N, C-alpha and C positions, 0 to 999 in steps of 0.2 A: 713511658717508659723505662726508666730506670728501674721500677720497681717489678717491672717484665724480665729486664738482666739480669737482676739480684738473685731475689724470687730463680730462673732456670740454674744461675749456677749455687748458687745454697740449694736445689734438691738432687741435685749431681754430688754431694759431697753425701761422707761414709757415714751421717748422724742414725742409729737404728732403731726405727719406730722412733725417732724423736721428733714431735710437731715440730716446724718450724713455721716463720712470716716475716715477711719485712714488710716495718711500717714506717712510710716516711708520714712525721709530720707535714703542711706543704711548704710551712716556712721560718716558724721557725714551733718550737713544743708551746708558748707561751701563745699560742693561737687555740690551742686545745682549752687552755689552763683558763680561757675570754670567753668560754662561751661559763658560766655560773657564775653571777652575780653574789649570791649565798655565799659559797664556797669560799670568793673573794670577799665579803663583807665577813660571813666568823674568822676568816688567817685574820683579818688587818680592825677583827676590833669597828667597821664603821658602822653607824646606824641611816643612817643617809644612804637612797638609792646611789648606783652608779650606771649612769648612763651607757650602756653597749651593746655595740655594734652585732645587730642578730648575726650576717656572714664575718665570723673571724678570721674568717683563713683571706678575707679579700686584705686586710690590714696591714701595711706595705711595710713596719714593722714591727709585732707583735710585744717584746721583750720593751723597745721604750715607750709604747704604748700603754700598756701594764704599769709600765713606769711611773707616768704622767698619770693616770688614774689614780691609784696609788696617793698620790701625793699631793693634790687633787682635793679626792674626795677622802680622805683618812685622814694626810698631814701626817703620815709615813715613810719610810723608804724601807726602797723593792729590792732585793737581790737574790736572781735566781736562783743560788747557789744553794741560800739560805728557806724563801719562801715557796721553790715551785714543788717540794714534798709535801712541804706544805699543804696548800692551795689543793694537792689535787686526793692525800686526804679526808675532803669538803667534797672534791667534783663528783656530781652526781653521772649517772652512764644515760641519760637522759641530756641531760645538759651537752655531752660528749658526743651523742652523737645526732648532734648538726652538724661535726664538719666532718664533710666528706673523708677527708683522709683519717679519722679515729676507724671510721667507716668497718674498713680492711682488717685494720684486727680484732675487733669487737664481733665482726667476723671468724673471723677464726679460731677466738676466744670461744664462743659459744659450739661451732663444732668440733675443736678438741675438745670441749668437756662433753660432748651429747647433749648439751640445754639448748639444741635449734626447733 
């Protein structure tokens, strides 16, 4: 509902042939980052397996969950302002595509770049 409302507003703006997309993570951006165990392991130099949920968009508080997982399995402190960008650089598109809310952005990019 919110996505549709925002898309109507964006479409009414005076951008000249500029591609536009409304992207809304279901809970928090961290839900997207939690899709890729390898990205987390690389970012925090963790060697052991990090057990993550298959559907990260159902996690009530993804930021808190990510903080707990990094502390428990990497014995490190997580700070979203420092680490989110680093995690994102290691995330694969295949992992991110497991999030329904990410798919809207992915499809927009593919249409905008004629890659679909």
